DRENDO-1510 file (C-alpha; in Angstrom, 1 decimal, always signed):
<recs>
REC; n; res; u; v; w
REC; 1; UNK; +0.0; +0.0; +0.0 .
REC; 2; UNK; +2.8; +2.5; +0.8 .
REC; 3; UNK; +4.4; +1.6; -2.5 .
REC; 4; UNK; +1.2; +2.4; -4.3 .
REC; 5; UNK; +1.0; +5.8; -2.4 .
REC; 6; UNK; +4.6; +6.6; -3.3 .
REC; 7; UNK; +4.0; +5.8; -7.0 .
REC; 8; UNK; +0.9; +7.9; -7.0 .
REC; 9; UNK; +2.8; +10.9; -5.4 .
REC; 10; UNK; +5.5; +10.4; -8.0 .
REC; 11; UNK; +3.0; +10.5; -10.9 .
REC; 12; UNK; +1.3; +13.5; -9.4 .
REC; 13; UNK; +4.6; +15.4; -9.1 .
REC; 14; UNK; +4.4; +15.6; -12.9 .
REC; 15; UNK; +1.4; +18.0; -12.7 .
REC; 16; UNK; +3.5; +21.1; -13.3 .
REC; 17; UNK; +4.6; +19.6; -16.7 .
REC; 18; UNK; +1.1; +20.2; -18.1 .
REC; 19; UNK; +1.0; +23.4; -20.2 .
REC; 20; UNK; -2.0; +24.3; -22.2 .
REC; 21; UNK; -4.3; +21.4; -23.2 .
REC; 22; UNK; -4.8; +19.4; -26.3 .
REC; 23; UNK; -8.3; +18.4; -25.5 .
REC; 24; UNK; -11.2; +19.3; -23.2 .
REC; 25; UNK; -13.1; +16.6; -21.3 .
REC; 26; UNK; -16.7; +17.2; -20.4 .
REC; 27; UNK; -17.4; +16.9; -16.7 .
REC; 28; UNK; -20.9; +18.4; -16.9 .
REC; 29; UNK; -22.9; +20.3; -19.5 .
REC; 30; UNK; -21.2; +23.6; -18.3 .
REC; 31; UNK; -17.9; +22.3; -16.9 .
REC; 32; UNK; -14.8; +21.1; -18.8 .
REC; 33; UNK; -11.5; +19.5; -17.6 .
REC; 34; UNK; -8.2; +20.0; -19.3 .
REC; 35; UNK; -5.5; +17.3; -19.8 .
REC; 36; UNK; -4.0; +18.1; -16.4 .
REC; 37; UNK; -7.2; +18.1; -14.4 .
REC; 38; UNK; -8.3; +14.9; -16.0 .
REC; 39; UNK; -5.0; +13.3; -15.2 .
REC; 40; UNK; -5.3; +14.4; -11.6 .
REC; 41; UNK; -8.9; +13.2; -11.4 .
REC; 42; UNK; -8.0; +9.8; -12.9 .
REC; 43; UNK; -4.7; +9.2; -11.0 .
REC; 44; UNK; -5.8; +10.4; -7.6 .
REC; 45; UNK; -9.5; +9.2; -7.9 .
REC; 46; UNK; -10.4; +12.8; -7.4 .
REC; 47; UNK; -13.5; +13.3; -9.6 .
REC; 48; UNK; -15.2; +14.2; -6.3 .
REC; 49; UNK; -12.8; +17.3; -6.2 .
REC; 50; UNK; -13.8; +18.3; -9.7 .
REC; 51; UNK; -17.6; +17.8; -8.9 .
REC; 52; UNK; -17.3; +19.9; -5.8 .
REC; 53; UNK; -15.5; +22.6; -7.7 .
REC; 54; UNK; -18.2; +22.5; -10.4 .
REC; 55; UNK; -21.1; +22.8; -8.0 .
REC; 56; UNK; -19.5; +25.8; -6.2 .
REC; 57; UNK; -18.7; +27.5; -9.6 .
REC; 58; UNK; -22.4; +27.3; -10.4 .
REC; 59; UNK; -23.3; +29.0; -7.1 .
REC; 60; UNK; -20.6; +31.7; -7.5 .
REC; 61; UNK; -21.8; +32.6; -10.9 .
REC; 62; UNK; -20.0; +34.1; -13.8 .
REC; 63; UNK; -19.7; +37.7; -12.7 .
REC; 64; UNK; -16.1; +36.9; -11.9 .
REC; 65; UNK; -14.7; +35.0; -14.9 .
REC; 66; UNK; -11.8; +33.6; -12.8 .
REC; 67; UNK; -11.9; +31.5; -9.6 .
REC; 68; UNK; -9.0; +30.0; -7.7 .
REC; 69; UNK; -9.9; +26.7; -6.1 .
REC; 70; UNK; -7.7; +25.6; -3.2 .
REC; 71; UNK; -7.8; +22.3; -1.4 .
REC; 72; UNK; -5.9; +22.0; +1.9 .
REC; 73; UNK; -5.6; +18.6; +3.4 .
REC; 74; UNK; -5.0; +18.0; +7.1 .
REC; 75; UNK; -4.8; +14.4; +8.2 .
REC; 76; UNK; -7.9; +12.9; +6.6 .
REC; 77; UNK; -9.9; +16.2; +6.6 .
REC; 78; UNK; -9.8; +18.9; +4.0 .
REC; 79; UNK; -11.0; +22.4; +3.3 .
REC; 80; UNK; -11.9; +23.7; -0.1 .
REC; 81; UNK; -11.6; +27.5; -0.6 .
REC; 82; UNK; -12.9; +29.4; -3.6 .
REC; 83; UNK; -11.4; +32.8; -4.2 .
REC; 84; UNK; -11.2; +35.5; -6.9 .
REC; 85; UNK; -7.4; +35.2; -7.1 .
REC; 86; UNK; -7.0; +38.5; -5.1 .
REC; 87; UNK; -7.6; +37.0; -1.7 .
REC; 88; UNK; -11.4; +37.6; -1.7 .
REC; 89; UNK; -13.2; +34.5; -0.6 .
REC; 90; UNK; -16.3; +33.4; -2.5 .
REC; 91; UNK; -17.0; +30.2; -0.6 .
REC; 92; UNK; -15.5; +27.6; +1.7 .
REC; 93; UNK; -16.4; +23.9; +2.1 .
REC; 94; UNK; -15.3; +21.4; +4.8 .
REC; 95; UNK; -14.6; +17.8; +3.6 .
REC; 96; UNK; -15.0; +15.4; +6.5 .
REC; 97; UNK; -12.9; +12.6; +5.0 .
REC; 98; UNK; -10.5; +12.4; +2.1 .
REC; 99; UNK; -7.7; +10.1; +1.1 .
REC; 100; UNK; -6.4; +12.7; -1.4 .
REC; 101; UNK; -2.6; +12.0; -1.6 .
REC; 102; UNK; -1.3; +15.6; -1.6 .
REC; 103; UNK; -1.3; +18.1; +1.3 .
REC; 104; UNK; -2.7; +20.9; -1.0 .
REC; 105; UNK; -3.4; +21.7; -4.5 .
REC; 106; UNK; -4.6; +24.8; -6.4 .
REC; 107; UNK; -6.9; +24.7; -9.5 .
REC; 108; UNK; -7.9; +27.5; -11.7 .
REC; 109; UNK; -11.4; +27.9; -13.2 .
REC; 110; UNK; -12.1; +30.3; -16.0 .
REC; 111; UNK; -15.4; +31.1; -17.6 .
REC; 112; UNK; -15.2; +31.2; -21.4 .
REC; 113; UNK; -18.7; +32.6; -22.0 .
REC; 114; UNK; -20.2; +29.1; -22.2 .
REC; 115; UNK; -18.2; +26.8; -19.9 .
REC; 116; UNK; -16.2; +26.8; -16.8 .
REC; 117; UNK; -12.8; +25.3; -17.7 .
REC; 118; UNK; -11.1; +23.7; -14.7 .
REC; 119; UNK; -7.4; +23.6; -15.1 .
REC; 120; UNK; -4.0; +23.3; -13.4 .
REC; 121; UNK; -2.2; +26.6; -12.8 .
REC; 122; UNK; +0.5; +25.5; -15.3 .
REC; 123; UNK; -2.2; +25.2; -18.0 .
REC; 124; UNK; -3.5; +28.8; -17.6 .
</recs>
């Protein structure tokens, strides 16, 4: 099990190598994933993270076309924080249990006029 966790952390350390995207992957009718966020969701079994982000993006609305989504993990608990990128918080969600393998991660979401595109910072 520890070998599996180490391998997963090693694979996820490659996240910063994603730049741009060659394809968009539909999460919902209004939410798309990039190559990097699909890789993250697949490798870390983190579609729950993408779904949580998508649901809050719908609540936040499109007045701000950019949202920073930050996940902070502490033991098996986590907090998701949604900001405008300038330190102004839109929403916050407590996650009672997670086995997410990283201590934290940031995702960017950008409204293109039709879809929220959820991406890694290196893909922005």
